[in-house]
Structure formats: C-alpha cells, structure tokens
C-alpha positions as CSV (number, residue, x, y, z in Angstrom):
1,M,0.0,0.0,0.0
2,P,2.8,2.6,0.7
3,A,4.1,2.3,-2.8
4,R,0.7,2.8,-4.3
5,L,0.1,5.7,-1.9
6,N,3.4,7.3,-2.9
7,A,2.6,6.9,-6.6
8,I,-0.9,8.4,-6.3
9,Y,0.5,11.2,-4.1
10,L,3.1,12.1,-6.7
11,D,0.5,12.0,-9.5
12,H,-1.7,14.4,-7.6
13,R,0.9,16.5,-5.9
14,H,0.6,19.5,-8.3
15,S,-3.2,19.7,-8.0
16,L,-2.9,19.2,-4.2
17,L,-0.4,22.0,-3.9
18,G,-2.6,24.3,-6.0
19,R,-5.7,23.5,-3.9
20,A,-3.7,24.3,-0.7
21,L,-2.2,27.5,-2.1
22,R,-5.7,28.8,-3.2
23,I,-6.8,28.5,0.4
24,V,-3.8,29.5,2.6
25,R,-2.0,31.8,0.1
26,D,1.4,30.8,1.4
27,P,3.7,28.4,-0.4
28,Q,5.6,27.2,2.7
29,T,2.3,26.5,4.6
30,A,0.9,24.7,1.5
31,E,3.9,22.4,1.4
32,D,3.5,21.7,5.1
33,L,-0.1,20.8,4.5
34,L,0.8,18.5,1.7
35,Q,3.2,16.6,4.0
36,E,0.6,16.4,6.7
37,S,-2.0,15.1,4.2
38,W,0.4,12.3,3.1
39,L,1.1,11.4,6.7
40,R,-2.7,11.2,7.4
41,A,-3.3,9.1,4.3
42,H,-0.4,6.8,5.3
43,N,-1.8,6.4,8.8
44,A,-5.3,5.7,7.4
45,A,-3.9,3.2,4.9
46,E,-2.3,1.3,7.7
47,K,-5.6,0.9,9.5
48,G,-7.5,-0.3,6.5
49,P,-7.8,0.1,2.7
50,I,-8.7,3.6,1.3
51,D,-11.2,3.3,-1.7
52,N,-10.0,6.4,-3.5
53,I,-6.6,7.6,-2.4
54,G,-6.6,10.7,-4.7
55,A,-10.0,11.9,-3.3
56,F,-8.9,11.2,0.2
57,L,-5.7,13.3,-0.3
58,H,-7.7,16.2,-1.9
59,R,-10.3,16.2,0.9
60,T,-7.5,16.0,3.6
61,V,-5.5,18.9,2.1
62,R,-8.7,21.0,1.8
63,N,-9.7,20.2,5.4
64,L,-6.2,20.9,6.7
65,A,-6.0,24.2,4.8
66,L,-9.4,25.3,6.2
67,D,-8.4,24.3,9.7
68,H,-5.2,26.3,9.3
69,I,-7.1,29.4,8.2
70,R,-9.6,29.1,11.1
71,R,-6.7,28.6,13.6
72,R,-4.8,31.6,12.2
73,K,-7.9,33.9,12.5
74,T,-8.4,32.8,16.1
75,Q,-4.8,33.5,16.9
76,E,-5.0,36.9,15.3
77,R,-8.0,37.7,17.4
78,F,-6.9,36.4,20.7
79,E,-3.2,36.0,20.9
80,V,-0.7,38.8,21.7
81,R,0.9,40.4,18.7
82,P,4.6,40.5,18.1
83,A,6.4,43.5,19.7
84,E,6.7,45.4,16.4
85,D,2.9,45.5,16.2
86,L,2.5,47.0,19.7
87,D,3.7,50.4,18.5
88,R,0.7,50.5,16.1
89,L,-1.8,49.7,19.0
90,E,-1.1,53.2,20.5
91,I,-0.7,51.8,24.0
92,P,0.5,54.6,26.2
93,S,4.0,54.1,27.4
94,A,4.7,53.5,31.1
95,D,7.7,55.9,30.8
96,P,6.9,59.4,32.0
97,S,6.6,62.1,29.3
98,A,9.1,64.9,29.1
99,E,6.5,67.2,30.7
100,E,6.0,64.7,33.6
101,H,9.7,64.3,34.0
102,L,10.1,68.1,34.3
103,L,7.3,68.4,36.8
104,Q,8.8,65.7,38.9
105,R,12.2,67.3,38.8
106,E,10.6,70.6,39.9
107,R,8.8,68.8,42.8
108,L,12.1,67.2,43.9
109,N,13.8,70.6,43.8
110,R,11.1,72.2,45.9
111,F,11.3,69.2,48.3
112,K,15.1,69.6,48.6
113,G,14.6,73.4,49.3
114,A,12.0,72.6,52.0
115,L,14.3,70.0,53.5
116,D,17.3,72.4,53.5
117,A,15.1,75.1,55.2
118,L,14.4,72.9,58.2
119,P,16.3,73.4,61.4
120,E,19.3,71.0,61.5
121,R,18.0,68.6,64.2
122,A,14.5,68.3,62.6
123,R,16.2,67.6,59.2
124,R,18.3,64.9,60.8
125,V,15.3,63.4,62.6
126,W,13.3,63.3,59.4
127,I,16.2,61.7,57.4
128,L,16.9,59.1,60.1
129,N,13.2,58.1,60.3
130,R,12.0,58.3,56.7
131,V,15.1,57.5,54.8
132,E,17.0,55.3,57.2
133,G,14.0,53.7,58.8
134,W,15.0,54.3,62.4
135,S,12.4,54.3,65.2
136,Y,11.8,57.3,67.4
137,P,13.4,55.7,70.4
138,R,16.6,54.9,68.4
139,I,16.7,58.4,67.0
140,A,16.2,59.9,70.5
141,E,19.1,57.8,71.9
142,H,21.3,58.6,68.9
143,L,20.7,62.4,69.2
144,G,20.6,62.5,73.0
145,V,17.1,64.0,73.1
146,S,13.7,62.7,74.4
147,Q,11.3,60.8,72.3
148,G,8.9,63.7,72.7
149,T,11.5,66.0,71.1
150,V,11.9,63.5,68.2
151,F,8.1,63.5,67.8
152,N,7.9,67.3,67.8
153,D,10.7,67.5,65.3
154,M,8.9,65.1,62.9
155,K,5.7,67.0,63.4
156,L,7.6,70.2,62.5
157,A,9.2,68.6,59.4
158,M,5.9,67.1,58.1
159,G,4.1,70.5,58.6
160,H,6.9,72.3,56.8
161,F,6.7,69.9,53.8
162,A,2.9,70.2,53.7
163,D,3.2,74.0,53.7
164,A,5.8,74.0,51.0
165,L,3.6,71.7,48.8
166,S,0.6,73.9,49.4
167,R,2.5,77.0,48.4
168,A,3.8,75.3,45.3
169,E,0.3,74.2,44.2
170,R,-1.0,77.7,44.6
171,N,1.7,79.1,42.3
C-alpha cells in the first residue's frame, strides 16, 4: 500500500499544492499541509484500505487548509501580537513624558529646598526616620534627646513639607 500511496500522491501533488495554495496563500504553509496530508493518508492506509486515495488526499488537504485558516484567524483575534505590532496599537508608554519628568524634577527641587530650610535637628530626625527607617526611640538615643522631642521635630518637618507643597500648588 505505501508504494501505491506514494505513486498516487506524486501524481496528484501538483493539484494538491494548487488547492492548498488557493486557500492558505502561502507556499511554505501549503507544502507543510501536503506533507501532513500524506502522513494522514499513510496512517489511514495502515488501519485499512482507502477506496479512492486521490480523493482522500484532496479532501484531507482541503480540510487541513481550512483548519489552518480558522486557527490563524483565532490566533490573530486572541493572541498577543509581536512586539513590532505593539507600536501601532497606540498603548501609552509607562515611561513618564518629558513634561511629567520636568514636573517631577521641579517637585524634587522644591522638596530639597524645603528639607534644607528645616532646622538641622529636625532635618536629621526626618532623614533618620523616613530615609534610614529608624524608630523614634533609636533616634532619641542617637541624638541624645527625648522621644517627645523627636516626635515634635517630625511634626515640624511634616508640617513644613505640607506648607511647601501647598505654596507650590497655589503658584
């Protein structure tokens, strides 16, 4: 049976390729479908005789090509597109715009100015607590002041920052 299948396949190869090409419109895909149709015919022939091998091959190529088209349409609809297509989707970038970058730089400069305007001990208390992550008791011990003083210095710093932000928003 394999010799007969091969002979019939070779006789019909040109028309099988044409049928696949008309449906999928891609020579490489059409060739792949021809190979798959031969494999399916070979497997079917091993299970039992095929009455009309030529018709079986043509029907198999047609069905495989239609399945390929359906699968491709589903993929186009539901799968993520390649990276080069993402630019065309007009998805906003996560990167800040030049304007946002400038605004953030201005906010940082205002914050630095507000930090520099704090009294020295209040500035140190804020940095040790908010930047270094120290607790109030540890800061108090390190600076040789009471925990109440640390609390008051933090309150002073936070109020100072809130005032600086409020002034900047009004301008």
